[in-house]
VODRENDREN-853570 format. One record per residue: residue number from 1; residue in three letters; x, y, z of N, C-alpha, C, O, CB in turn. Coordinates in Angstrom, 3 decimals. Atoms other than C-alpha are relative to their C-alpha. Glycine has a CB too. Example, Ala and Ser with C-alpha at 12.3 -4.5 7.8 and 13.67 -1.06 7.14 Angstrom:
1,ALA,0.890,-1.190,0.000,12.300,-4.500,7.800,0.900,1.200,0.000,1.936,1.181,0.665,-0.992,0.027,1.246
2,SER,-0.820,-1.190,-0.060,13.670,-1.060,7.140,-0.770,1.090,0.730,-0.261,2.198,0.899,0.414,0.462,-1.415
END
This chain:
1,GLY,-0.819,0.116,1.196,110.690,95.766,114.402,0.853,1.228,-0.187,1.002,2.041,0.725,-0.865,-0.223,-1.222
2,SER,-0.900,-1.113,0.271,113.002,98.240,112.760,-0.659,1.092,-0.835,0.033,1.968,-1.353,1.238,-0.500,-0.704
3,ARG,0.709,-1.019,0.764,110.308,100.318,111.021,-1.023,0.691,0.895,-1.638,0.065,1.757,-0.690,-0.619,-1.240
4,THR,1.045,-0.746,-0.685,108.072,103.051,112.380,-0.607,0.979,-0.991,-0.171,1.052,-2.140,0.556,0.741,1.257
5,SER,0.658,-0.944,0.904,105.823,105.709,110.913,-0.170,1.346,0.684,-0.181,1.449,1.910,-1.367,-0.544,-0.459
6,PHE,0.355,-1.333,-0.474,105.168,109.409,111.247,-0.620,0.753,-1.158,-0.414,0.407,-2.322,1.240,0.762,0.570
7,ASP,0.537,-0.844,1.065,103.258,112.029,109.348,0.850,1.272,-0.086,1.178,1.895,0.923,-1.510,0.347,0.257
8,ALA,-0.735,-1.238,0.234,105.181,114.896,107.805,-0.966,1.127,-0.339,-0.604,2.303,-0.306,1.030,-0.182,-1.129
9,GLY,1.023,-0.982,0.327,101.974,116.634,106.818,-1.365,-0.642,-0.029,-1.498,-1.866,-0.056,0.297,0.663,-1.333
10,ARG,1.383,0.487,0.068,98.223,116.342,106.727,-0.798,0.871,-0.941,-0.478,2.036,-1.177,-0.657,-0.021,1.399
11,GLY,0.879,-0.727,0.904,95.498,117.340,104.352,0.261,-0.369,-1.445,1.402,-0.614,-1.836,0.167,1.492,0.189
12,CYS,-0.112,0.347,1.418,94.806,116.583,100.693,-0.958,0.890,-0.787,-2.115,1.041,-0.395,-0.314,-1.521,-0.245
13,PRO,0.856,-0.922,0.750,93.452,118.984,98.058,-1.029,-0.691,-0.888,-1.916,-0.025,-1.423,0.848,0.890,-0.843
14,PHE,0.862,0.691,0.953,91.655,116.293,96.048,-1.322,-0.423,0.629,-1.481,-0.341,1.846,0.713,-1.213,-0.563
15,LEU,1.353,0.339,-0.450,88.038,115.082,96.314,-0.409,-1.412,-0.409,-1.553,-1.619,-0.812,-0.998,1.001,-0.555
16,CYS,0.297,1.362,0.418,88.222,111.345,95.579,-1.243,-0.506,0.749,-1.339,-0.371,1.969,1.220,-0.931,0.256
17,SER,1.294,0.364,-0.582,84.746,109.896,96.168,0.087,-1.096,1.045,-0.786,-1.190,1.908,-0.931,-0.431,-1.079
18,PHE,-0.128,1.115,-0.941,85.992,106.856,98.098,0.796,0.355,1.248,0.909,-0.458,2.165,0.648,-1.169,-0.685
19,CYS,-0.942,-0.368,-1.046,88.279,108.783,100.434,-0.672,0.612,1.223,-1.604,1.408,1.103,1.010,0.960,-0.548
20,THR,0.460,-0.617,-1.253,87.631,109.631,104.084,1.077,0.903,0.598,0.810,1.649,1.540,-0.401,-1.083,1.017
21,ILE,-1.122,-0.779,-0.535,91.031,111.247,104.679,-0.334,1.486,0.049,-0.033,2.166,1.030,1.258,-0.225,-0.845
22,ILE,0.276,-1.438,0.046,89.795,114.672,103.610,-0.982,0.426,1.082,-0.987,1.589,1.487,-0.543,0.386,-1.366
23,ASN,0.928,-0.332,-1.091,87.061,114.511,106.251,0.703,-0.031,1.355,0.322,0.693,2.275,-1.190,-0.973,0.005
24,VAL,-0.723,0.141,-1.259,89.492,113.512,108.981,1.118,1.042,0.106,1.282,1.688,1.140,0.579,-1.419,0.127
25,GLN,-1.169,-0.873,-0.035,92.546,115.579,108.032,-0.208,1.321,-0.720,0.622,2.225,-0.618,1.170,-0.705,-0.596
26,GLY,0.288,-1.245,0.697,90.954,118.261,105.890,0.667,0.084,-1.353,1.460,-0.778,-1.731,0.423,1.159,0.833
27,ARG,-0.553,-0.202,1.336,91.841,119.594,102.481,1.116,1.037,0.005,1.797,1.219,-1.005,-1.096,0.424,-0.964
28,LYS,-1.056,-0.992,-0.105,94.202,122.294,103.701,1.272,-0.674,0.515,1.242,-1.429,1.486,-0.427,1.166,0.931
29,SER,-1.272,0.629,-0.352,97.848,121.275,103.906,0.598,0.622,1.262,0.695,1.843,1.383,0.989,0.119,-1.163
30,ARG,-0.783,-0.398,-1.161,99.626,121.434,107.261,1.208,-0.913,0.029,1.111,-2.067,-0.390,-0.834,-0.084,1.341
31,PHE,-1.190,0.835,0.061,103.135,120.157,107.703,0.943,0.292,1.149,0.922,1.366,1.751,0.714,0.198,-1.316
32,ARG,-1.041,-0.135,-1.015,105.949,119.586,110.151,1.162,0.796,-0.591,1.342,0.858,-1.807,0.480,-1.400,0.504
33,SER,-1.197,-0.720,0.439,109.072,121.696,109.993,1.135,-0.999,-0.225,1.088,-2.114,0.294,0.415,1.082,1.046
34,PRO,-1.173,0.868,0.136,112.398,120.218,108.866,0.633,-0.342,1.351,1.131,-1.453,1.532,1.035,0.664,-0.895
35,ASP,-0.544,0.275,-1.336,113.562,120.537,112.497,-0.775,-1.120,0.681,-0.181,-2.013,1.286,-0.035,1.269,0.870
36,ASP,0.826,1.049,-0.610,110.621,118.416,113.687,0.309,-1.363,-0.600,0.490,-2.341,0.125,-1.488,0.320,-0.175
37,VAL,-0.250,1.275,0.671,111.239,115.716,111.088,1.397,-0.510,0.331,1.580,-1.702,0.577,-0.167,0.146,-1.523
38,GLU,-1.351,0.413,-0.373,114.965,115.681,111.799,0.022,-0.603,1.400,0.669,-1.626,1.621,0.961,1.189,-0.077
39,GLN,0.011,0.513,-1.376,114.280,115.184,115.516,-0.663,-1.370,0.071,-0.198,-2.247,0.799,-0.724,0.979,0.932
40,ILE,0.660,1.313,0.040,111.865,112.311,114.789,0.972,-1.058,-0.508,1.076,-2.143,0.065,-1.264,0.044,-0.898
41,ILE,-0.947,0.955,0.576,114.489,110.619,112.632,1.129,-0.296,0.995,1.467,-1.458,1.221,0.580,0.547,-1.330
42,ARG,-1.111,0.205,-0.940,117.306,111.160,115.157,-0.440,-0.800,1.228,0.289,-1.682,1.682,0.577,1.351,0.440
43,ASP,0.491,0.742,-1.164,115.192,109.917,118.088,-0.153,-1.483,-0.321,0.150,-2.337,0.512,-1.341,0.575,0.477
44,ASN,0.170,1.396,0.384,114.401,106.734,116.181,1.321,-0.675,-0.318,1.516,-1.841,0.026,-0.920,-0.101,-1.188
45,LEU,-1.320,0.577,0.262,117.958,106.198,114.948,0.702,-0.373,1.296,1.431,-1.363,1.350,0.862,0.978,-0.799
46,ALA,-0.606,0.287,-1.303,119.047,106.331,118.591,-0.528,-1.311,0.587,0.093,-1.890,1.478,-0.268,1.154,0.974
47,GLN,0.590,1.263,-0.446,116.785,103.295,119.121,0.188,-1.111,-1.046,-0.482,-2.142,-0.994,-1.494,0.193,0.298
48,ASP,-0.295,0.952,1.083,118.180,101.458,116.052,-1.174,-0.209,-0.954,-1.304,-1.271,-1.564,0.405,-1.333,0.587
49,ILE,1.087,0.034,0.983,115.080,102.216,113.991,0.395,0.943,-1.129,0.553,2.147,-0.929,-1.393,0.413,0.642
50,ASN,-0.492,-0.803,1.117,116.124,103.386,110.551,-0.854,-0.106,-1.266,-0.435,0.303,-2.348,1.403,-0.405,-0.318
51,SER,0.904,0.153,1.132,113.179,102.578,108.305,-1.349,0.610,0.378,-1.899,0.325,1.441,-0.153,-1.507,-0.405
52,PHE,1.189,-0.783,-0.329,110.124,104.808,108.127,-1.054,-0.083,-1.096,-0.740,-0.161,-2.284,0.377,1.451,0.241
53,PHE,1.123,-0.219,0.902,106.702,104.961,106.555,-0.500,1.412,0.305,-1.038,1.671,1.381,-1.149,-1.101,0.183
54,ILE,0.558,-1.345,-0.177,105.827,108.619,106.087,-1.460,-0.101,-0.401,-1.774,-0.295,-1.575,0.775,1.101,-0.859
55,SER,1.397,0.377,0.190,102.086,108.271,106.457,-0.871,1.079,-0.632,-2.093,0.933,-0.671,-0.580,-0.380,1.304
56,ASP,0.787,-0.993,0.740,101.032,111.424,104.589,-0.766,-0.724,-1.103,-0.203,-1.569,-1.799,0.917,1.130,-0.600
57,ASP,0.799,0.641,1.028,98.206,110.380,102.300,0.570,0.277,-1.388,0.438,-0.545,-2.294,-1.447,0.474,0.083
58,ASN,-0.595,-0.354,1.287,100.003,112.167,99.463,1.166,0.964,0.257,0.989,2.182,0.273,-1.067,0.644,-0.963
59,PHE,-1.159,-0.826,-0.347,103.520,113.388,100.265,0.328,1.025,-1.080,0.884,2.081,-0.779,1.208,-0.879,0.246
60,ALA,-0.301,-0.928,1.099,103.816,115.046,96.849,-0.776,1.305,0.117,-0.392,2.304,-0.491,-0.309,-0.655,-1.334
61,ARG,0.801,-1.218,-0.175,101.172,117.576,97.899,0.303,0.703,1.315,-0.381,1.658,1.681,-1.479,-0.334,-0.068
62,ASN,-0.485,-0.699,-1.191,102.980,118.511,101.115,0.790,1.211,-0.503,1.836,1.051,-1.133,0.894,-0.948,0.928
63,ARG,-0.638,-1.214,0.528,103.921,122.125,100.357,1.426,0.188,0.507,2.175,1.001,-0.034,-0.824,1.214,0.365
64,ASN,-1.332,-0.124,-0.583,107.056,121.695,102.477,0.923,-1.150,-0.423,1.965,-1.370,0.194,-0.103,0.050,1.520
65,TRP,-0.750,1.199,0.371,108.344,118.615,100.630,1.480,0.272,-0.261,2.338,-0.503,0.162,-0.615,-0.623,-1.224
66,GLU,-1.394,-0.224,0.378,111.519,120.204,99.299,0.874,0.296,1.215,1.987,-0.220,1.316,0.095,1.146,-0.998
67,ALA,-0.779,-0.301,-1.205,112.686,121.616,102.627,0.205,-1.263,0.840,1.271,-1.458,1.425,-0.703,1.091,0.840
68,LEU,-0.135,1.253,-0.748,112.007,118.251,104.271,1.026,-0.919,-0.661,1.902,-1.463,0.010,-1.362,-0.715,0.106
69,PHE,-0.969,0.840,0.705,113.889,116.322,101.584,1.415,0.561,0.119,2.369,-0.193,0.313,-0.387,-0.133,-1.474
70,ASP,-1.335,-0.602,-0.101,116.778,118.813,101.687,0.640,-0.303,1.348,1.837,-0.577,1.423,-0.079,1.517,-0.211
71,ARG,-0.538,0.304,-1.331,117.169,118.254,105.417,0.421,-1.469,0.086,1.482,-1.782,0.626,-1.046,0.322,1.097
72,MET,-0.346,1.426,-0.020,117.115,114.471,104.995,1.245,-0.272,-0.840,2.093,-1.075,-0.451,-1.179,-0.846,-0.514
73,ILE,-1.176,0.151,0.856,119.648,114.704,102.164,1.250,0.445,0.753,2.285,-0.220,0.709,-0.163,0.813,-1.309
74,GLU,-1.127,-0.514,-0.796,121.917,116.776,104.393,0.421,-1.014,1.061,1.611,-1.263,1.253,-0.375,1.342,0.671
75,MET,-0.305,0.984,-1.042,121.670,114.200,107.177,0.680,-1.235,-0.590,1.613,-1.783,-0.004,-1.281,-0.408,0.741
76,ARG,-0.553,1.207,0.632,122.430,111.337,104.808,1.359,0.268,-0.646,2.306,-0.494,-0.450,-0.973,-0.538,-1.051
77,GLU,-1.199,-0.221,0.804,125.078,112.907,102.592,1.117,0.701,0.749,2.290,0.471,0.457,-0.348,0.794,-1.208
78,GLU,-1.049,-0.714,-0.729,126.907,115.171,105.028,0.384,-0.694,1.300,1.535,-0.620,1.728,-0.448,1.413,0.295
79,GLU,-0.300,0.684,-1.261,126.623,113.114,108.224,0.156,-1.500,-0.164,0.654,-2.179,0.734,-1.080,0.279,1.006
80,GLY,-0.119,1.433,0.239,126.471,109.658,106.672,-1.026,-0.839,0.731,-0.835,-2.046,0.881,1.350,-0.451,0.385
81,LEU,1.045,0.758,-0.687,123.300,108.674,108.554,-0.745,-0.868,-1.009,-1.008,-0.450,-2.137,-0.985,0.951,0.736
82,GLN,0.667,0.954,0.882,121.557,105.642,107.088,-1.446,-0.192,0.443,-1.705,-0.687,1.540,0.748,-1.354,-0.012
83,PHE,1.422,0.240,-0.243,117.755,105.601,106.920,-0.708,-0.006,-1.337,-0.206,0.510,-2.335,-0.612,1.075,0.955
84,LYS,0.765,0.118,1.242,115.092,104.874,104.347,-1.477,0.202,0.283,-1.936,0.106,1.421,0.238,-1.372,-0.668
85,PHE,1.415,-0.348,-0.127,111.462,105.710,103.673,-0.862,-0.689,-1.041,-0.410,-1.015,-2.139,-0.177,1.493,-0.110
86,LEU,1.091,0.317,0.917,108.265,104.491,102.085,-0.925,1.200,0.049,-1.292,1.658,1.131,-0.753,-1.355,0.387
87,ILE,0.950,-1.110,0.051,106.001,107.325,100.901,-1.129,-0.335,-0.959,-0.988,-1.197,-1.826,0.700,1.309,-0.427
88,GLN,1.143,0.105,0.898,102.600,107.578,99.210,-0.084,1.279,-0.824,0.039,2.382,-0.291,-1.322,-0.247,0.792
89,VAL,0.046,-1.158,0.895,102.259,109.857,96.196,-1.093,-0.178,-1.042,-1.637,-1.269,-1.214,1.359,0.212,-0.686
90,ASP,0.985,0.069,1.075,99.869,110.704,93.385,0.681,-0.277,-1.340,1.908,-0.324,-1.429,-0.809,1.307,-0.072
91,THR,-0.518,0.401,1.311,100.264,109.848,89.712,0.613,1.141,-0.797,1.124,0.919,-1.895,-1.095,-0.617,-0.802
92,MET,-0.582,-1.138,0.716,101.417,113.338,88.729,1.249,0.548,0.691,1.759,1.598,0.299,-1.032,1.107,-0.137
93,CYS,-1.140,-0.510,-0.763,104.300,113.701,91.197,1.267,0.138,-0.845,2.141,0.944,-0.525,0.276,-0.909,1.174
94,HIS,-1.185,-0.105,0.865,106.853,113.175,88.428,0.049,1.326,-0.750,1.079,1.670,-1.331,0.024,-1.151,-0.998
95,LYS,0.051,-1.312,0.650,105.752,116.557,87.034,0.554,1.103,0.911,0.795,2.219,0.451,-1.441,0.332,-0.405
96,ILE,-0.548,-0.976,-0.940,107.056,118.331,90.160,1.518,-0.016,-0.156,2.167,-1.021,0.133,-0.429,-0.319,1.486
97,LYS,-1.424,-0.061,0.325,110.543,119.457,89.235,0.866,-0.398,1.202,0.788,0.203,2.274,0.375,1.411,-0.474
98,GLY,-0.958,0.443,-1.008,113.184,117.596,91.236,-0.569,-0.880,1.088,0.184,-1.353,1.940,0.616,1.166,0.623
99,PHE,0.626,0.722,-1.107,110.679,115.752,93.439,0.544,-1.425,0.133,1.017,-1.807,1.203,-1.513,-0.039,-0.191
100,ILE,-0.410,1.407,-0.094,111.572,112.148,92.610,1.498,-0.121,0.228,1.941,-0.966,1.006,-0.397,-0.760,-1.270
101,GLU,-1.447,0.052,-0.179,115.290,112.803,92.354,0.393,0.304,1.448,1.232,-0.383,2.033,0.685,0.987,-0.950
102,LYS,-0.312,-0.335,-1.400,115.377,114.480,95.768,-0.532,-1.060,0.954,0.088,-1.349,1.978,-0.586,1.371,0.367
103,ALA,0.554,1.060,-0.848,113.142,111.783,97.234,1.000,-1.148,0.131,1.249,-1.637,1.234,-1.341,-0.518,-0.578
104,ALA,-0.956,1.109,-0.023,115.659,109.105,96.279,1.242,0.373,0.805,1.731,-0.441,1.588,0.396,-0.401,-1.431
105,ARG,-1.172,-0.440,-0.766,118.588,111.123,97.672,-0.313,0.108,1.488,0.561,-0.095,2.331,0.500,1.349,-0.524
106,ALA,0.412,-0.146,-1.401,116.600,111.699,100.879,-0.184,-1.344,0.690,-0.295,-1.403,1.915,-1.290,0.794,0.083
107,GLY,0.134,1.324,-0.598,116.247,107.949,101.387,-1.266,-0.742,-0.364,-1.498,-1.838,0.145,0.071,0.118,1.455
108,VAL,1.200,0.719,0.428,112.951,107.053,99.729,0.439,-1.175,-0.870,1.053,-0.984,-1.920,-0.989,0.945,-0.779
109,ASN,-0.345,1.181,0.789,113.420,103.491,98.510,-1.242,-0.746,-0.477,-1.146,-1.677,-1.276,0.881,-0.933,0.815
110,ARG,1.261,0.591,0.455,109.745,102.571,98.075,-1.041,1.094,-0.124,-1.169,1.958,0.744,-0.486,-1.112,0.973
111,ALA,1.053,-0.980,0.238,106.904,104.592,96.607,-1.305,-0.726,-0.293,-1.358,-1.629,-1.128,0.376,0.948,-1.169
112,PHE,1.338,0.520,0.256,103.211,103.754,96.759,-0.731,1.031,-0.849,-0.913,2.173,-0.430,-0.776,-0.299,1.340
113,VAL,0.671,-0.896,0.934,101.389,105.272,93.773,-1.438,-0.482,-0.168,-1.669,-1.621,-0.573,0.746,0.053,-1.380
114,GLY,1.410,0.371,0.099,97.570,105.286,93.817,-0.522,0.129,-1.418,-1.075,1.163,-1.793,-0.831,0.855,0.929
115,LEU,0.562,-0.010,1.352,96.665,104.364,90.253,-1.527,-0.044,0.070,-2.215,0.687,-0.642,0.542,-1.197,-0.830
116,GLU,1.427,0.239,-0.255,93.204,103.227,91.431,-0.694,-0.748,-1.131,-1.426,-1.704,-0.872,-0.705,1.312,0.233
117,SER,0.622,0.683,1.140,92.101,102.211,87.902,0.701,0.435,-1.273,1.342,1.485,-1.316,-1.529,0.303,-0.081
118,ILE,-0.440,-0.434,1.324,93.114,102.256,84.260,-1.197,0.303,-0.884,-1.052,0.599,-2.070,0.887,-1.068,-0.655
119,ASN,1.239,-0.276,0.723,89.495,102.759,83.245,-0.382,1.468,0.197,-0.705,1.870,1.315,-1.148,-0.940,0.481
120,PRO,0.314,-1.431,-0.139,88.829,106.469,82.514,-1.385,0.259,0.587,-1.567,1.237,1.313,0.102,0.678,-1.347
121,ASP,1.348,-0.189,-0.554,85.116,106.062,83.358,-0.010,-0.210,1.507,-0.678,0.525,2.236,-0.992,-0.961,-0.666
122,SER,-0.073,0.243,-1.439,85.914,104.614,86.770,0.675,1.164,0.710,0.231,1.585,1.778,0.752,-1.303,0.287
123,LEU,-0.689,-1.141,-0.601,88.351,107.440,87.492,-0.911,1.222,0.043,-0.920,1.959,1.028,1.282,0.323,-0.777
124,LYS,0.925,-1.140,0.037,85.767,110.010,86.453,-1.085,-0.158,1.056,-1.395,0.787,1.782,-0.638,0.140,-1.399
125,ASP,1.045,0.256,-0.993,83.059,108.397,88.588,0.520,0.193,1.422,-0.229,0.605,2.308,-0.551,-1.418,-0.166
126,ALA,-0.604,-0.121,-1.332,85.458,108.415,91.561,0.518,1.409,0.270,1.149,1.650,1.299,1.138,-1.001,0.152
127,ARG,-0.483,-1.388,-0.108,86.202,112.128,91.037,1.525,0.028,0.160,2.082,0.808,0.933,-0.678,0.721,1.200
128,LYS,-1.449,0.139,-0.042,89.812,111.149,90.487,0.597,0.616,-1.266,1.407,-0.010,-1.950,0.412,-1.496,0.140
129,GLY,-0.429,-0.683,1.212,90.425,113.690,87.705,1.488,0.278,-0.063,2.031,0.501,-1.144,-0.733,1.273,-0.133
130,GLN,-1.439,-0.242,-0.005,94.023,114.199,88.796,0.779,-1.194,-0.551,1.947,-1.058,-0.915,0.471,0.318,1.413
131,ASN,-0.665,1.167,0.571,94.827,110.669,87.610,-0.194,-0.007,-1.506,-1.318,-0.048,-2.008,-0.539,-1.308,0.624
132,ARG,0.039,0.044,1.465,95.702,110.658,83.939,0.713,-1.270,-0.434,1.927,-1.400,-0.280,0.666,1.280,-0.643
133,ILE,-0.586,1.298,0.339,96.234,107.161,82.624,1.143,0.126,-1.003,2.013,-0.743,-1.065,-1.070,-0.922,-0.558
134,THR,-1.088,-0.216,0.957,98.468,108.567,79.887,1.321,0.311,0.708,2.383,0.250,0.089,-0.359,1.139,-0.958
135,GLU,-1.211,-0.319,-0.775,100.940,109.525,82.651,0.482,-1.173,0.860,1.559,-1.095,1.451,-0.262,1.203,0.891
136,TYR,-0.343,1.096,-0.905,100.993,106.183,84.495,1.384,-0.571,-0.283,2.191,-0.736,0.632,-1.036,-1.101,-0.103
137,ARG,-1.300,0.583,0.344,103.949,104.729,82.609,1.137,0.935,0.417,2.140,0.493,0.977,0.078,-0.292,-1.515
138,ALA,-1.069,-0.964,-0.295,105.990,107.920,83.044,0.290,0.094,1.494,1.454,0.105,1.894,-0.374,1.379,-0.535
139,VAL,-0.238,-0.131,-1.438,105.479,108.212,86.808,0.628,-1.271,0.568,1.542,-1.196,1.389,-1.312,0.316,0.734
140,LEU,-0.558,1.254,-0.503,106.188,104.538,87.454,1.443,-0.178,-0.443,2.289,-0.609,0.340,-0.841,-1.185,-0.471
141,GLN,-1.361,0.116,0.519,109.273,104.574,85.242,0.945,0.969,0.703,2.095,0.629,0.981,0.017,0.254,-1.508
142,ALA,-0.842,-0.989,-0.691,110.575,107.739,86.922,0.433,-0.524,1.371,1.590,-0.362,1.760,-0.757,1.344,0.158
143,TRP,-0.366,0.558,-1.309,110.452,106.034,90.330,0.989,-1.145,-0.158,1.960,-1.232,0.593,-1.251,-0.485,0.752
144,GLN,-0.941,1.104,0.197,112.145,102.905,89.005,1.371,0.509,-0.424,2.396,-0.010,0.019,-0.539,-0.977,-1.043
145,ASN,-1.279,-0.570,0.430,114.812,105.009,87.285,0.784,0.580,1.178,2.014,0.627,1.150,-0.234,1.084,-1.051
146,ALA,-0.644,-0.547,-1.193,115.516,106.578,90.691,0.435,-1.098,0.971,0.985,-0.812,2.035,-0.942,0.965,0.704
147,GLY,-0.428,1.127,-0.829,116.130,103.091,92.116,-0.994,-0.398,1.069,-0.633,-1.088,2.022,1.291,0.322,0.646
148,CYS,1.024,0.284,-1.009,112.867,102.831,94.054,-0.895,-1.160,-0.432,-1.174,-1.340,-1.617,-0.852,1.248,0.263
149,THR,1.013,1.016,0.223,110.526,99.890,94.364,-1.348,0.709,-0.087,-1.643,1.595,0.715,0.010,-1.085,1.138
150,VAL,1.265,-0.684,0.235,107.099,100.892,93.068,-1.176,-0.935,0.303,-1.302,-2.017,-0.270,-0.076,0.509,-1.456
151,TYR,1.251,0.674,-0.305,103.826,99.738,94.587,-1.113,0.803,-0.654,-1.140,2.028,-0.539,-0.223,-0.142,1.550
152,ALA,1.133,-0.695,0.592,100.672,100.573,92.665,-1.271,-0.449,0.710,-1.538,-1.645,0.826,-0.090,-0.271,-1.530
153,GLY,1.292,0.305,-0.590,97.327,100.784,94.439,-1.036,-0.110,-1.098,-1.090,0.734,-1.993,-0.406,1.069,1.030
154,TYR,1.025,0.214,1.025,94.443,99.429,92.375,-1.293,-0.420,0.677,-1.298,-1.337,1.498,0.452,-1.071,-1.038
155,ILE,1.292,0.250,-0.645,90.765,99.423,93.357,-0.879,-0.854,-0.893,-1.064,-0.556,-2.073,-0.710,1.323,0.334
156,LEU,0.946,0.875,0.688,88.406,96.641,92.346,-1.412,0.309,0.500,-1.613,0.559,1.688,0.357,-1.507,0.228
157,GLY,1.391,-0.141,-0.420,84.639,97.072,92.365,-0.630,1.332,-0.327,-1.647,1.694,0.263,-0.097,-0.221,1.443
158,PHE,0.681,-1.200,0.474,83.913,100.346,90.629,-1.282,-0.430,-0.710,-1.357,-1.560,-1.192,0.923,0.841,-0.952
159,PRO,1.280,0.395,0.587,80.338,100.394,89.253,0.093,-0.631,-1.396,-0.703,-1.507,-1.732,-0.883,1.190,-0.071
160,SER,-0.105,0.557,1.362,81.485,99.639,85.700,0.877,-1.249,-0.072,1.014,-1.842,-1.142,0.555,1.051,-0.942
161,ASP,-0.853,1.186,0.009,83.815,96.793,86.750,-0.812,-1.280,-0.123,-1.913,-1.392,0.417,0.845,-0.047,1.261
162,THR,0.534,1.361,0.085,83.026,93.201,85.829,1.174,-0.942,0.216,2.324,-0.513,0.121,-0.721,-0.273,-1.391
163,PRO,-1.133,0.927,-0.112,85.079,90.073,86.443,0.875,0.010,-1.257,2.100,-0.074,-1.170,-0.509,-1.420,0.264
164,GLU,-0.754,-0.001,1.253,86.076,90.188,82.780,0.823,1.281,-0.163,1.978,1.233,-0.586,-0.953,-0.164,-1.185
165,SER,-0.734,-1.260,0.163,87.032,93.870,82.790,1.170,0.084,0.978,2.228,0.615,0.639,-0.942,1.201,0.203
166,ILE,-1.083,0.003,-0.987,89.098,93.430,85.960,1.153,-0.880,-0.487,2.314,-0.477,-0.420,-0.514,-0.497,1.379
167,ALA,-1.044,0.892,0.516,90.975,90.455,84.465,0.740,0.657,-1.160,1.962,0.550,-1.263,-0.607,-1.345,-0.451
168,ASN,-0.612,-0.687,1.137,91.595,92.471,81.305,0.895,1.145,0.472,2.013,1.304,-0.018,-1.085,0.533,-0.952
169,ASP,-0.793,-1.122,-0.516,92.792,95.538,83.247,1.300,-0.491,0.634,2.361,0.088,0.401,-0.813,0.804,1.027
170,LEU,-1.200,0.512,-0.663,95.213,93.486,85.331,0.997,-0.559,-1.013,2.208,-0.434,-0.830,-0.375,-1.083,1.018
171,ALA,-0.889,0.495,1.053,96.593,91.819,82.199,0.712,1.168,-0.689,1.896,1.071,-1.015,-0.796,-0.833,-1.035
172,ILE,-0.606,-1.189,0.607,97.192,95.271,80.684,1.078,0.568,0.910,2.156,0.937,0.445,-1.070,1.071,-0.292
173,ILE,-0.989,-0.513,-0.955,98.973,96.423,83.845,1.252,-0.870,-0.036,2.367,-0.351,-0.098,-0.589,0.043,1.438
174,GLN,-1.151,0.912,0.021,101.200,93.331,83.826,0.829,0.171,-1.272,2.058,0.114,-1.237,-0.473,-1.453,0.120
175,ARG,-0.670,-0.079,1.289,102.023,93.788,80.164,0.598,1.375,-0.280,1.657,1.474,-0.899,-0.963,-0.359,-1.092
176,GLU,-0.325,-1.342,0.461,102.271,97.575,79.877,0.669,0.921,1.021,1.368,1.856,0.632,-1.224,0.637,-0.464
177,LEU,-0.464,-0.972,-0.982,103.204,99.225,83.170,1.202,-0.512,0.799,1.209,-1.656,1.252,-1.133,0.358,0.944
178,PRO,-1.191,0.388,-0.764,106.603,99.170,84.903,-0.246,0.146,1.506,0.121,1.151,2.115,1.216,0.854,-0.426
179,VAL,0.331,-0.036,-1.421,105.410,98.351,88.401,0.517,-1.278,0.651,0.448,-2.356,0.061,-1.540,0.156,0.220
180,ASP,-0.544,1.165,-0.691,106.989,96.036,90.959,-1.070,-0.832,0.685,-0.967,-2.057,0.752,1.019,0.436,1.013
181,MET,1.059,0.710,-0.697,103.839,95.157,92.845,-1.297,0.782,-0.115,-1.296,2.012,-0.051,0.369,-0.228,1.477
182,VAL,1.319,-0.627,0.009,100.118,95.854,92.552,-0.723,-0.430,1.269,-0.864,-1.620,1.550,-0.821,-0.392,-1.286
183,GLU,0.737,0.263,-1.228,98.209,96.146,95.804,-1.479,0.205,-0.304,-1.910,1.326,-0.575,0.481,0.929,1.177
184,LEU,1.415,-0.052,0.341,94.542,95.329,95.203,-0.833,0.302,1.240,-0.560,-0.196,2.332,-0.450,-1.322,-0.640
185,ALA,0.940,-0.325,-1.084,91.750,96.781,97.331,-1.404,-0.013,-0.575,-1.618,0.343,-1.734,0.326,1.394,0.653
186,CYS,1.405,-0.040,0.422,88.006,96.401,97.141,-0.573,1.371,0.323,-0.368,1.899,1.416,-0.832,-1.125,0.696
187,LEU,0.661,-1.273,-0.238,86.053,99.617,96.746,-0.956,-0.167,1.175,-1.871,-0.989,1.131,-0.753,0.494,-1.272
188,THR,0.786,0.106,-1.224,84.528,100.119,100.178,-0.518,1.382,0.365,0.270,2.269,0.695,0.843,-0.605,1.164
189,PRO,0.545,-1.322,-0.344,82.158,103.020,100.834,0.029,0.245,1.502,-0.954,0.009,2.204,-1.435,0.136,-0.517
190,MET,-0.175,-0.240,-1.425,83.503,103.980,104.239,-0.858,1.178,0.461,-1.024,2.139,-0.290,1.477,0.260,0.320
191,PRO,0.760,-1.136,-0.516,81.342,106.243,106.420,0.826,1.278,-0.058,1.982,1.298,0.366,-0.458,-0.268,1.437
192,GLY,-0.687,-1.280,0.157,82.270,109.847,105.690,0.445,0.260,-1.418,0.757,1.397,-1.769,1.183,0.061,0.905
193,SER,-0.396,-0.184,1.395,83.149,109.251,102.048,-1.223,0.409,-0.836,-2.365,0.186,-0.435,0.644,-1.303,-0.567
194,GLN,1.092,-0.346,0.922,81.092,110.593,99.153,-0.712,-1.256,-0.477,-1.935,-1.268,-0.615,0.535,0.798,-1.207
195,ASP,0.610,1.272,0.429,80.538,107.004,97.993,-0.992,-0.512,1.043,-2.055,-1.024,0.694,1.092,-1.065,-0.255
196,HIS,0.890,0.474,-1.056,79.002,106.158,101.367,-1.292,0.805,0.025,-2.377,0.255,0.214,0.696,0.076,1.360
197,LYS,1.186,-0.841,-0.002,76.655,109.123,101.200,-0.939,-0.339,-1.153,-2.160,-0.259,-1.026,0.397,1.459,-0.071
198,GLU,0.799,0.314,1.198,75.516,108.089,97.724,-0.458,-1.436,-0.043,-1.136,-1.840,-0.988,0.787,0.299,-1.242
END
């Protein structure tokens, strides 16, 4: 097809109980240089591939995000190269000054935001303290205002979930949150995660 993926960085500072990424990629951020990312993009454009999934678990926590976006903006705005990206981000990325605006200029047209739950108890149990449900509307709206399609990740099967609570939560999301699509996943205690150990 016309889409490929690459990682611009690895590592995540958070300790989500269901996550195995931190065991595989670590909690310390490592990242590619703007030169590396530019070469990846150019090599793929030469093969008529112009759509990318940047597979960083949380691109907003890549300490080199601005330099990477600036290079992509330069390629798009000064050279007229056409390419687009899907990235994964956390629910507080809209608090990073200029992040969403530069993302859109760099070619991000889709953003996956890991809401995980709207239940504060479930978020606490999952050690997902960085998710603040009071910020969900703002982050989703910021991406839509930038012209991006917003995917929200939502996990079913937290210990306090019931069929009734899940139906209620999804109704609230449909009614209250500006999201284009909700991607549902079942909580799965993968080997290496804190949930699996417990």
